[in-house]
Backbone atoms as SQL, in Angstrom:
CREATE TABLE atoms (id INTEGER PRIMARY KEY, chain TEXT, resi INTEGER, resn TEXT, atom TEXT, x REAL, y REAL, z REAL);
INSERT INTO atoms VALUES
  (1, 'A', 1, 'MET', 'N', -63.272, -23.614, 8.111),
  (2, 'A', 1, 'MET', 'CA', -62.162, -23.993, 7.261),
  (3, 'A', 1, 'MET', 'C', -62.567, -23.772, 5.818),
  (4, 'A', 2, 'SER', 'N', -61.648, -23.231, 5.057),
  (5, 'A', 2, 'SER', 'CA', -61.930, -23.077, 3.623),
  (6, 'A', 2, 'SER', 'C', -60.757, -23.610, 2.803),
  (7, 'A', 3, 'VAL', 'N', -61.106, -24.125, 1.631),
  (8, 'A', 3, 'VAL', 'CA', -60.112, -24.626, 0.689),
  (9, 'A', 3, 'VAL', 'C', -59.679, -23.459, -0.184),
  (10, 'A', 4, 'ARG', 'N', -58.389, -23.267, -0.312),
  (11, 'A', 4, 'ARG', 'CA', -57.852, -22.184, -1.143),
  (12, 'A', 4, 'ARG', 'C', -57.590, -22.628, -2.568),
  (13, 'A', 5, 'ARG', 'N', -57.142, -23.887, -2.745),
  (14, 'A', 5, 'ARG', 'CA', -56.898, -24.427, -4.087),
  (15, 'A', 5, 'ARG', 'C', -56.693, -25.926, -3.995),
  (16, 'A', 6, 'VAL', 'N', -56.924, -26.594, -5.107),
  (17, 'A', 6, 'VAL', 'CA', -56.660, -28.022, -5.246),
  (18, 'A', 6, 'VAL', 'C', -55.741, -28.163, -6.449),
  (19, 'A', 7, 'VAL', 'N', -54.614, -28.846, -6.253),
  (20, 'A', 7, 'VAL', 'CA', -53.585, -28.940, -7.291),
  (21, 'A', 7, 'VAL', 'C', -53.223, -30.404, -7.531),
  (22, 'A', 8, 'PRO', 'N', -53.352, -30.900, -8.769),
  (23, 'A', 8, 'PRO', 'CA', -52.877, -32.253, -9.053),
  (24, 'A', 8, 'PRO', 'C', -51.349, -32.296, -9.003),
  (25, 'A', 9, 'ASP', 'N', -50.815, -33.367, -8.444),
  (26, 'A', 9, 'ASP', 'CA', -49.369, -33.585, -8.366),
  (27, 'A', 9, 'ASP', 'C', -49.014, -34.727, -9.316),
  (28, 'A', 10, 'ILE', 'N', -48.052, -34.500, -10.182),
  (29, 'A', 10, 'ILE', 'CA', -47.625, -35.512, -11.150),
  (30, 'A', 10, 'ILE', 'C', -46.192, -35.914, -10.849),
  (31, 'A', 11, 'ARG', 'N', -45.986, -37.212, -10.593),
  (32, 'A', 11, 'ARG', 'CA', -44.622, -37.719, -10.407),
  (33, 'A', 11, 'ARG', 'C', -43.927, -37.649, -11.757),
  (34, 'A', 12, 'SER', 'N', -42.721, -37.085, -11.789),
  (35, 'A', 12, 'SER', 'CA', -42.025, -36.885, -13.058),
  (36, 'A', 12, 'SER', 'C', -40.536, -37.127, -12.918),
  (37, 'A', 13, 'GLU', 'N', -39.989, -37.852, -13.858),
  (38, 'A', 13, 'GLU', 'CA', -38.544, -37.985, -13.999),
  (39, 'A', 13, 'GLU', 'C', -38.076, -37.146, -15.187),
  (40, 'A', 14, 'ALA', 'N', -38.989, -36.385, -15.756),
  (41, 'A', 14, 'ALA', 'CA', -38.706, -35.522, -16.919),
  (42, 'A', 14, 'ALA', 'C', -39.243, -34.130, -16.623),
  (43, 'A', 15, 'MET', 'N', -38.674, -33.492, -15.623),
  (44, 'A', 15, 'MET', 'CA', -39.192, -32.205, -15.152),
  (45, 'A', 15, 'MET', 'C', -39.182, -31.135, -16.243),
  (46, 'A', 16, 'GLN', 'N', -38.050, -30.909, -16.876),
  (47, 'A', 16, 'GLN', 'CA', -37.949, -29.843, -17.882),
  (48, 'A', 16, 'GLN', 'C', -38.832, -30.137, -19.093),
  (49, 'A', 17, 'GLU', 'N', -38.830, -31.390, -19.528),
  (50, 'A', 17, 'GLU', 'CA', -39.662, -31.774, -20.669),
  (51, 'A', 17, 'GLU', 'C', -41.144, -31.604, -20.340),
  (52, 'A', 18, 'SER', 'N', -41.524, -31.942, -19.105),
  (53, 'A', 18, 'SER', 'CA', -42.917, -31.767, -18.671),
  (54, 'A', 18, 'SER', 'C', -43.276, -30.291, -18.599),
  (55, 'A', 19, 'ARG', 'N', -42.351, -29.477, -18.072),
  (56, 'A', 19, 'ARG', 'CA', -42.582, -28.027, -18.026),
  (57, 'A', 19, 'ARG', 'C', -42.813, -27.493, -19.437),
  (58, 'A', 20, 'ASP', 'N', -41.984, -27.924, -20.380),
  (59, 'A', 20, 'ASP', 'CA', -42.119, -27.467, -21.766),
  (60, 'A', 20, 'ASP', 'C', -43.442, -27.933, -22.370),
  (61, 'A', 21, 'PHE', 'N', -43.833, -29.183, -22.105),
  (62, 'A', 21, 'PHE', 'CA', -45.088, -29.706, -22.635),
  (63, 'A', 21, 'PHE', 'C', -46.281, -28.911, -22.113),
  (64, 'A', 22, 'TYR', 'N', -46.351, -28.746, -20.785),
  (65, 'A', 22, 'TYR', 'CA', -47.482, -28.023, -20.205),
  (66, 'A', 22, 'TYR', 'C', -47.442, -26.538, -20.546),
  (67, 'A', 23, 'GLY', 'N', -46.254, -26.035, -20.903),
  (68, 'A', 23, 'GLY', 'CA', -46.145, -24.672, -21.425),
  (69, 'A', 23, 'GLY', 'C', -46.907, -24.512, -22.731),
  (70, 'A', 24, 'LEU', 'N', -46.930, -25.572, -23.536),
  (71, 'A', 24, 'LEU', 'CA', -47.699, -25.547, -24.782),
  (72, 'A', 24, 'LEU', 'C', -49.189, -25.377, -24.504),
  (73, 'A', 25, 'LEU', 'N', -49.621, -25.780, -23.321),
  (74, 'A', 25, 'LEU', 'CA', -51.026, -25.672, -22.927),
  (75, 'A', 25, 'LEU', 'C', -51.316, -24.379, -22.169),
  (76, 'A', 26, 'GLY', 'N', -50.305, -23.530, -22.029),
  (77, 'A', 26, 'GLY', 'CA', -50.511, -22.223, -21.416),
  (78, 'A', 26, 'GLY', 'C', -50.071, -22.072, -19.979),
  (79, 'A', 27, 'LEU', 'N', -49.429, -23.100, -19.398),
  (80, 'A', 27, 'LEU', 'CA', -48.959, -22.998, -18.017),
  (81, 'A', 27, 'LEU', 'C', -47.512, -22.516, -17.988),
  (82, 'A', 28, 'GLU', 'N', -47.199, -21.696, -16.993),
  (83, 'A', 28, 'GLU', 'CA', -45.851, -21.151, -16.826),
  (84, 'A', 28, 'GLU', 'C', -45.289, -21.545, -15.468),
  (85, 'A', 29, 'GLU', 'N', -43.982, -21.723, -15.393),
  (86, 'A', 29, 'GLU', 'CA', -43.310, -22.048, -14.128),
  (87, 'A', 29, 'GLU', 'C', -43.436, -20.876, -13.167),
  (88, 'A', 30, 'VAL', 'N', -43.947, -21.162, -11.956),
  (89, 'A', 30, 'VAL', 'CA', -44.072, -20.123, -10.938),
  (90, 'A', 30, 'VAL', 'C', -43.266, -20.450, -9.685),
  (91, 'A', 31, 'MET', 'N', -42.805, -21.711, -9.562),
  (92, 'A', 31, 'MET', 'CA', -41.994, -22.105, -8.420),
  (93, 'A', 31, 'MET', 'C', -41.178, -23.320, -8.843),
  (94, 'A', 32, 'ASN', 'N', -39.887, -23.336, -8.438),
  (95, 'A', 32, 'ASN', 'CA', -39.033, -24.465, -8.773),
  (96, 'A', 32, 'ASN', 'C', -38.000, -24.640, -7.667),
  (97, 'A', 33, 'LEU', 'N', -38.105, -25.753, -6.931),
  (98, 'A', 33, 'LEU', 'CA', -37.131, -26.073, -5.895),
  (99, 'A', 33, 'LEU', 'C', -36.187, -27.183, -6.345),
  (100, 'A', 34, 'GLY', 'N', -36.210, -27.499, -7.638),
  (101, 'A', 34, 'GLY', 'CA', -35.371, -28.562, -8.174),
  (102, 'A', 34, 'GLY', 'C', -36.081, -29.902, -8.166),
  (103, 'A', 35, 'TRP', 'N', -36.575, -30.329, -7.035),
  (104, 'A', 35, 'TRP', 'CA', -37.291, -31.599, -6.904),
  (105, 'A', 35, 'TRP', 'C', -38.789, -31.448, -7.069),
  (106, 'A', 36, 'VAL', 'N', -39.284, -30.225, -6.985),
  (107, 'A', 36, 'VAL', 'CA', -40.713, -29.937, -7.153),
  (108, 'A', 36, 'VAL', 'C', -40.853, -28.621, -7.916),
  (109, 'A', 37, 'MET', 'N', -41.788, -28.600, -8.867),
  (110, 'A', 37, 'MET', 'CA', -42.009, -27.423, -9.704),
  (111, 'A', 37, 'MET', 'C', -43.508, -27.200, -9.833),
  (112, 'A', 38, 'THR', 'N', -43.939, -25.955, -9.679),
  (113, 'A', 38, 'THR', 'CA', -45.349, -25.623, -9.866),
  (114, 'A', 38, 'THR', 'C', -45.502, -24.780, -11.114),
  (115, 'A', 39, 'LEU', 'N', -46.486, -25.146, -11.915),
  (116, 'A', 39, 'LEU', 'CA', -46.841, -24.424, -13.127),
  (117, 'A', 39, 'LEU', 'C', -48.224, -23.822, -12.909),
  (118, 'A', 40, 'ALA', 'N', -48.445, -22.627, -13.451),
  (119, 'A', 40, 'ALA', 'CA', -49.743, -21.968, -13.272),
  (120, 'A', 40, 'ALA', 'C', -50.127, -21.208, -14.526),
  (121, 'A', 41, 'SER', 'N', -51.409, -20.968, -14.638),
  (122, 'A', 41, 'SER', 'CA', -51.932, -20.140, -15.720),
  (123, 'A', 41, 'SER', 'C', -51.665, -18.678, -15.386),
  (124, 'A', 42, 'PRO', 'N', -51.075, -17.908, -16.310),
  (125, 'A', 42, 'PRO', 'CA', -50.838, -16.497, -16.017),
  (126, 'A', 42, 'PRO', 'C', -52.141, -15.700, -15.878),
  (127, 'A', 43, 'SER', 'N', -53.202, -16.147, -16.529),
  (128, 'A', 43, 'SER', 'CA', -54.465, -15.410, -16.456),
  (129, 'A', 43, 'SER', 'C', -55.355, -15.881, -15.307),
  (130, 'A', 44, 'GLN', 'N', -55.098, -17.075, -14.774),
  (131, 'A', 44, 'GLN', 'CA', -55.870, -17.644, -13.665),
  (132, 'A', 44, 'GLN', 'C', -54.890, -18.346, -12.727),
  (133, 'A', 45, 'PRO', 'N', -54.165, -17.587, -11.887),
  (134, 'A', 45, 'PRO', 'CA', -53.062, -18.149, -11.101),
  (135, 'A', 45, 'PRO', 'C', -53.416, -19.329, -10.197),
  (136, 'A', 46, 'SER', 'N', -54.670, -19.482, -9.828),
  (137, 'A', 46, 'SER', 'CA', -55.029, -20.624, -8.985),
  (138, 'A', 46, 'SER', 'C', -55.177, -21.917, -9.787),
  (139, 'A', 47, 'ALA', 'N', -55.157, -21.822, -11.122),
  (140, 'A', 47, 'ALA', 'CA', -55.148, -23.015, -11.973),
  (141, 'A', 47, 'ALA', 'C', -53.703, -23.490, -12.056),
  (142, 'A', 48, 'GLN', 'N', -53.392, -24.554, -11.319),
  (143, 'A', 48, 'GLN', 'CA', -52.008, -24.979, -11.167),
  (144, 'A', 48, 'GLN', 'C', -51.843, -26.480, -11.355),
  (145, 'A', 49, 'LEU', 'N', -50.594, -26.868, -11.575),
  (146, 'A', 49, 'LEU', 'CA', -50.169, -28.250, -11.709),
  (147, 'A', 49, 'LEU', 'C', -48.790, -28.339, -11.061),
  (148, 'A', 50, 'THR', 'N', -48.564, -29.392, -10.282),
  (149, 'A', 50, 'THR', 'CA', -47.262, -29.580, -9.659),
  (150, 'A', 50, 'THR', 'C', -46.582, -30.810, -10.243),
  (151, 'A', 51, 'LEU', 'N', -45.320, -30.652, -10.589),
  (152, 'A', 51, 'LEU', 'CA', -44.468, -31.751, -11.049),
  (153, 'A', 51, 'LEU', 'C', -43.514, -32.068, -9.903),
  (154, 'A', 52, 'MET', 'N', -43.347, -33.344, -9.593),
  (155, 'A', 52, 'MET', 'CA', -42.518, -33.710, -8.450),
  (156, 'A', 52, 'MET', 'C', -41.665, -34.924, -8.781),
  (157, 'A', 53, 'ARG', 'N', -40.363, -34.761, -8.653),
  (158, 'A', 53, 'ARG', 'CA', -39.430, -35.877, -8.856),
  (159, 'A', 53, 'ARG', 'C', -39.513, -36.826, -7.663),
  (160, 'A', 54, 'HIS', 'N', -39.496, -36.273, -6.491),
  (161, 'A', 54, 'HIS', 'CA', -39.634, -36.984, -5.230),
  (162, 'A', 54, 'HIS', 'C', -40.085, -35.947, -4.220),
  (163, 'A', 55, 'ASP', 'N', -40.420, -36.359, -3.052),
  (164, 'A', 55, 'ASP', 'CA', -40.749, -35.394, -2.007),
  (165, 'A', 55, 'ASP', 'C', -39.539, -35.255, -1.101),
  (166, 'A', 56, 'GLU', 'N', -39.198, -34.040, -0.762),
  (167, 'A', 56, 'GLU', 'CA', -38.000, -33.762, 0.033),
  (168, 'A', 56, 'GLU', 'C', -38.053, -34.398, 1.425),
  (169, 'A', 57, 'SER', 'N', -39.251, -34.579, 1.993),
  (170, 'A', 57, 'SER', 'CA', -39.365, -35.037, 3.376),
  (171, 'A', 57, 'SER', 'C', -39.801, -36.480, 3.551),
  (172, 'A', 58, 'VAL', 'N', -40.470, -37.043, 2.565),
  (173, 'A', 58, 'VAL', 'CA', -41.084, -38.358, 2.732),
  (174, 'A', 58, 'VAL', 'C', -40.941, -39.147, 1.429),
  (175, 'A', 59, 'ALA', 'N', -40.929, -40.464, 1.516),
  (176, 'A', 59, 'ALA', 'CA', -40.664, -41.309, 0.349),
  (177, 'A', 59, 'ALA', 'C', -41.818, -41.353, -0.656),
  (178, 'A', 60, 'VAL', 'N', -43.021, -41.024, -0.242),
  (179, 'A', 60, 'VAL', 'CA', -44.180, -41.101, -1.132),
  (180, 'A', 60, 'VAL', 'C', -44.428, -39.755, -1.818),
  (181, 'A', 61, 'VAL', 'N', -44.806, -39.808, -3.089),
  (182, 'A', 61, 'VAL', 'CA', -45.202, -38.596, -3.824),
  (183, 'A', 61, 'VAL', 'C', -46.724, -38.522, -3.768),
  (184, 'A', 62, 'PRO', 'N', -47.290, -37.415, -3.291),
  (185, 'A', 62, 'PRO', 'CA', -48.748, -37.320, -3.210),
  (186, 'A', 62, 'PRO', 'C', -49.388, -37.244, -4.593),
  (187, 'A', 63, 'ASP', 'N', -50.658, -37.633, -4.652),
  (188, 'A', 63, 'ASP', 'CA', -51.414, -37.570, -5.898),
  (189, 'A', 63, 'ASP', 'C', -52.023, -36.192, -6.128),
  (190, 'A', 64, 'LEU', 'N', -52.325, -35.490, -5.051),
  (191, 'A', 64, 'LEU', 'CA', -52.836, -34.131, -5.164),
  (192, 'A', 64, 'LEU', 'C', -52.550, -33.375, -3.887),
  (193, 'A', 65, 'SER', 'N', -52.589, -32.052, -3.999),
  (194, 'A', 65, 'SER', 'CA', -52.400, -31.179, -2.849),
  (195, 'A', 65, 'SER', 'C', -53.644, -30.319, -2.689),
  (196, 'A', 66, 'ILE', 'N', -54.078, -30.174, -1.453),
  (197, 'A', 66, 'ILE', 'CA', -55.204, -29.301, -1.146),
  (198, 'A', 66, 'ILE', 'C', -54.710, -28.272, -0.140),
  (199, 'A', 67, 'GLU', 'N', -54.723, -27.009, -0.549),
  (200, 'A', 67, 'GLU', 'CA', -54.329, -25.932, 0.355),
  (201, 'A', 67, 'GLU', 'C', -55.557, -25.456, 1.113),
  (202, 'A', 68, 'VAL', 'N', -55.434, -25.436, 2.428),
  (203, 'A', 68, 'VAL', 'CA', -56.514, -24.996, 3.302),
  (204, 'A', 68, 'VAL', 'C', -56.041, -23.818, 4.138),
  (205, 'A', 69, 'ASP', 'N', -56.986, -23.092, 4.718),
  (206, 'A', 69, 'ASP', 'CA', -56.597, -21.932, 5.518),
  (207, 'A', 69, 'ASP', 'C', -56.171, -22.306, 6.936),
  (208, 'A', 70, 'ASP', 'N', -56.555, -23.499, 7.436),
  (209, 'A', 70, 'ASP', 'CA', -56.215, -23.913, 8.803),
  (210, 'A', 70, 'ASP', 'C', -55.895, -25.398, 8.826),
  (211, 'A', 71, 'VAL', 'N', -54.660, -25.743, 8.524),
  (212, 'A', 71, 'VAL', 'CA', -54.259, -27.149, 8.421),
  (213, 'A', 71, 'VAL', 'C', -54.344, -27.872, 9.759),
  (214, 'A', 72, 'ASP', 'N', -54.174, -27.167, 10.871),
  (215, 'A', 72, 'ASP', 'CA', -54.249, -27.814, 12.181),
  (216, 'A', 72, 'ASP', 'C', -55.660, -28.334, 12.464),
  (217, 'A', 73, 'THR', 'N', -56.674, -27.540, 12.132),
  (218, 'A', 73, 'THR', 'CA', -58.065, -27.949, 12.324),
  (219, 'A', 73, 'THR', 'C', -58.397, -29.141, 11.436),
  (220, 'A', 74, 'VAL', 'N', -57.947, -29.099, 10.192),
  (221, 'A', 74, 'VAL', 'CA', -58.200, -30.210, 9.269),
  (222, 'A', 74, 'VAL', 'C', -57.496, -31.473, 9.759),
  (223, 'A', 75, 'TYR', 'N', -56.261, -31.338, 10.212),
  (224, 'A', 75, 'TYR', 'CA', -55.516, -32.489, 10.717),
  (225, 'A', 75, 'TYR', 'C', -56.263, -33.155, 11.872),
  (226, 'A', 76, 'ALA', 'N', -56.755, -32.348, 12.813),
  (227, 'A', 76, 'ALA', 'CA', -57.487, -32.898, 13.958),
  (228, 'A', 76, 'ALA', 'C', -58.731, -33.662, 13.488),
  (229, 'A', 77, 'ALA', 'N', -59.455, -33.120, 12.517),
  (230, 'A', 77, 'ALA', 'CA', -60.656, -33.785, 12.010),
  (231, 'A', 77, 'ALA', 'C', -60.309, -35.086, 11.296),
  (232, 'A', 78, 'VAL', 'N', -59.229, -35.077, 10.513),
  (233, 'A', 78, 'VAL', 'CA', -58.828, -36.270, 9.771),
  (234, 'A', 78, 'VAL', 'C', -58.362, -37.366, 10.731),
  (235, 'A', 79, 'VAL', 'N', -57.576, -37.002, 11.726),
  (236, 'A', 79, 'VAL', 'CA', -57.117, -37.981, 12.719),
  (237, 'A', 79, 'VAL', 'C', -58.323, -38.571, 13.455),
  (238, 'A', 80, 'ALA', 'N', -59.260, -37.715, 13.859),
  (239, 'A', 80, 'ALA', 'CA', -60.453, -38.187, 14.577),
  (240, 'A', 80, 'ALA', 'C', -61.294, -39.131, 13.718),
  (241, 'A', 81, 'SER', 'N', -61.240, -38.976, 12.403),
  (242, 'A', 81, 'SER', 'CA', -62.016, -39.839, 11.503),
  (243, 'A', 81, 'SER', 'C', -61.425, -41.237, 11.380),
  (244, 'A', 82, 'GLY', 'N', -60.167, -41.386, 11.784),
  (245, 'A', 82, 'GLY', 'CA', -59.491, -42.672, 11.665),
  (246, 'A', 82, 'GLY', 'C', -58.793, -42.891, 10.336),
  (247, 'A', 83, 'ALA', 'N', -58.763, -41.885, 9.474),
  (248, 'A', 83, 'ALA', 'CA', -58.079, -42.010, 8.183),
  (249, 'A', 83, 'ALA', 'C', -56.588, -42.257, 8.405),
  (250, 'A', 84, 'GLU', 'N', -55.953, -42.924, 7.443),
  (251, 'A', 84, 'GLU', 'CA', -54.531, -43.259, 7.556),
  (252, 'A', 84, 'GLU', 'C', -53.655, -42.035, 7.278),
  (253, 'A', 85, 'ILE', 'N', -52.896, -41.633, 8.274),
  (254, 'A', 85, 'ILE', 'CA', -51.935, -40.547, 8.120),
  (255, 'A', 85, 'ILE', 'C', -50.643, -41.161, 7.582),
  (256, 'A', 86, 'VAL', 'N', -50.199, -40.690, 6.419),
  (257, 'A', 86, 'VAL', 'CA', -48.991, -41.207, 5.777),
  (258, 'A', 86, 'VAL', 'C', -47.761, -40.421, 6.230),
  (259, 'A', 87, 'TYR', 'N', -47.970, -39.138, 6.516),
  (260, 'A', 87, 'TYR', 'CA', -46.889, -38.246, 6.931),
  (261, 'A', 87, 'TYR', 'C', -47.508, -37.276, 7.936),
  (262, 'A', 88, 'PRO', 'N', -47.024, -37.254, 9.172),
  (263, 'A', 88, 'PRO', 'CA', -47.658, -36.443, 10.210),
  (264, 'A', 88, 'PRO', 'C', -47.485, -34.937, 9.993),
  (265, 'A', 89, 'LEU', 'N', -48.337, -34.189, 10.639),
  (266, 'A', 89, 'LEU', 'CA', -48.342, -32.725, 10.541),
  (267, 'A', 89, 'LEU', 'C', -47.014, -32.148, 11.001),
  (268, 'A', 90, 'ARG', 'N', -46.443, -31.287, 10.148),
  (269, 'A', 90, 'ARG', 'CA', -45.197, -30.615, 10.527),
  (270, 'A', 90, 'ARG', 'C', -44.942, -29.410, 9.641),
  (271, 'A', 91, 'ASP', 'N', -44.068, -28.542, 10.124),
  (272, 'A', 91, 'ASP', 'CA', -43.616, -27.374, 9.363),
  (273, 'A', 91, 'ASP', 'C', -42.437, -27.791, 8.495),
  (274, 'A', 92, 'GLU', 'N', -42.445, -27.332, 7.250),
  (275, 'A', 92, 'GLU', 'CA', -41.363, -27.641, 6.322),
  (276, 'A', 92, 'GLU', 'C', -40.490, -26.403, 6.115),
  (277, 'A', 93, 'ALA', 'N', -39.236, -26.628, 5.787),
  (278, 'A', 93, 'ALA', 'CA', -38.256, -25.545, 5.635),
  (279, 'A', 93, 'ALA', 'C', -38.630, -24.563, 4.528),
  (280, 'A', 94, 'TRP', 'N', -39.444, -24.991, 3.567),
  (281, 'A', 94, 'TRP', 'CA', -39.787, -24.118, 2.441),
  (282, 'A', 94, 'TRP', 'C', -41.066, -23.320, 2.682),
  (283, 'A', 95, 'GLY', 'N', -41.518, -23.246, 3.943),
  (284, 'A', 95, 'GLY', 'CA', -42.571, -22.308, 4.311),
  (285, 'A', 95, 'GLY', 'C', -43.993, -22.824, 4.296),
  (286, 'A', 96, 'VAL', 'N', -44.167, -24.144, 4.457),
  (287, 'A', 96, 'VAL', 'CA', -45.523, -24.681, 4.547),
  (288, 'A', 96, 'VAL', 'C', -45.644, -25.554, 5.784),
  (289, 'A', 97, 'ARG', 'N', -46.872, -25.746, 6.240),
  (290, 'A', 97, 'ARG', 'CA', -47.220, -26.692, 7.305),
  (291, 'A', 97, 'ARG', 'C', -48.146, -27.693, 6.624),
  (292, 'A', 98, 'ARG', 'N', -47.835, -29.002, 6.742),
  (293, 'A', 98, 'ARG', 'CA', -48.594, -29.973, 5.962),
  (294, 'A', 98, 'ARG', 'C', -48.596, -31.356, 6.596),
  (295, 'A', 99, 'PHE', 'N', -49.485, -32.203, 6.067),
  (296, 'A', 99, 'PHE', 'CA', -49.507, -33.626, 6.374),
  (297, 'A', 99, 'PHE', 'C', -50.028, -34.361, 5.146),
  (298, 'A', 100, 'PHE', 'N', -49.763, -35.665, 5.098),
  (299, 'A', 100, 'PHE', 'CA', -50.274, -36.516, 4.020),
  (300, 'A', 100, 'PHE', 'C', -51.273, -37.492, 4.628),
  (301, 'A', 101, 'VAL', 'N', -52.369, -37.722, 3.927),
  (302, 'A', 101, 'VAL', 'CA', -53.388, -38.672, 4.354),
  (303, 'A', 101, 'VAL', 'C', -53.812, -39.495, 3.139),
  (304, 'A', 102, 'THR', 'N', -54.193, -40.742, 3.372),
  (305, 'A', 102, 'THR', 'CA', -54.695, -41.590, 2.301),
  (306, 'A', 102, 'THR', 'C', -56.210, -41.469, 2.243),
  (307, 'A', 103, 'ASP', 'N', -56.743, -41.205, 1.042),
  (308, 'A', 103, 'ASP', 'CA', -58.197, -41.107, 0.878),
  (309, 'A', 103, 'ASP', 'C', -58.799, -42.508, 0.722),
  (310, 'A', 104, 'PRO', 'N', -60.126, -42.653, 0.670),
  (311, 'A', 104, 'PRO', 'CA', -60.746, -43.979, 0.558),
  (312, 'A', 104, 'PRO', 'C', -60.371, -44.739, -0.717),
  (313, 'A', 105, 'ASN', 'N', -59.816, -44.053, -1.717),
  (314, 'A', 105, 'ASN', 'CA', -59.402, -44.692, -2.962),
  (315, 'A', 105, 'ASN', 'C', -57.935, -45.093, -2.969),
  (316, 'A', 106, 'GLY', 'N', -57.245, -44.848, -1.849),
  (317, 'A', 106, 'GLY', 'CA', -55.824, -45.171, -1.771),
  (318, 'A', 106, 'GLY', 'C', -54.924, -44.074, -2.302),
  (319, 'A', 107, 'ARG', 'N', -55.493, -42.923, -2.642),
  (320, 'A', 107, 'ARG', 'CA', -54.713, -41.790, -3.141),
  (321, 'A', 107, 'ARG', 'C', -54.129, -41.015, -1.957),
  (322, 'A', 108, 'VAL', 'N', -52.900, -40.555, -2.119),
  (323, 'A', 108, 'VAL', 'CA', -52.241, -39.786, -1.068),
  (324, 'A', 108, 'VAL', 'C', -52.510, -38.303, -1.310),
  (325, 'A', 109, 'VAL', 'N', -53.057, -37.646, -0.295),
  (326, 'A', 109, 'VAL', 'CA', -53.404, -36.231, -0.368),
  (327, 'A', 109, 'VAL', 'C', -52.476, -35.440, 0.543),
  (328, 'A', 110, 'ASN', 'N', -51.824, -34.438, -0.018),
  (329, 'A', 110, 'ASN', 'CA', -50.975, -33.501, 0.716),
  (330, 'A', 110, 'ASN', 'C', -51.883, -32.347, 1.137),
  (331, 'A', 111, 'VAL', 'N', -52.149, -32.219, 2.423),
  (332, 'A', 111, 'VAL', 'CA', -52.987, -31.131, 2.939),
  (333, 'A', 111, 'VAL', 'C', -52.039, -30.094, 3.519),
  (334, 'A', 112, 'VAL', 'N', -52.151, -28.849, 3.053),
  (335, 'A', 112, 'VAL', 'CA', -51.095, -27.859, 3.294),
  (336, 'A', 112, 'VAL', 'C', -51.666, -26.473, 3.565),
  (337, 'A', 113, 'SER', 'N', -50.963, -25.722, 4.394),
  (338, 'A', 113, 'SER', 'CA', -51.188, -24.289, 4.583),
  (339, 'A', 113, 'SER', 'C', -49.827, -23.614, 4.509),
  (340, 'A', 114, 'HIS', 'N', -49.807, -22.423, 3.975),
  (341, 'A', 114, 'HIS', 'CA', -48.571, -21.645, 3.969),
  (342, 'A', 114, 'HIS', 'C', -48.381, -21.031, 5.347),
  (343, 'A', 115, 'LEU', 'N', -47.144, -21.062, 5.838),
  (344, 'A', 115, 'LEU', 'CA', -46.831, -20.461, 7.133),
  (345, 'A', 115, 'LEU', 'C', -46.881, -18.944, 7.002),
  (346, 'A', 116, 'ARG', 'N', -47.404, -18.322, 8.019),
  (347, 'A', 116, 'ARG', 'CA', -47.460, -16.868, 8.030),
  (348, 'A', 116, 'ARG', 'C', -46.194, -16.314, 8.643),
  (349, 'A', 117, 'GLU', 'N', -45.734, -15.222, 8.102),
  (350, 'A', 117, 'GLU', 'CA', -44.489, -14.620, 8.616),
  (351, 'A', 117, 'GLU', 'C', -44.784, -13.546, 9.615);
């Protein structure tokens, strides 16, 4: 299993204002579904930040997202460890397979892989 990227998720009720602010720091909008927006560095695309009004599928907004190459393997390991699953593994309509887990600090982690077409 390999990690592809780690992205901080920021709960925001000021999506456009936040986009404009982080634009001052060099980040540009690369994805916007209305309720979730990803900003990235044009020179280093894996340097990203996600703004989230709410999560489309679950009531909790994660604190960070970790993209992995095999979310099913990671899910099995996390479940076997006894960690608290906040949102079970499933495919989402916007093209990802993911689950949420609580880390030892109480932070909610969105573990995700992009679905292959």
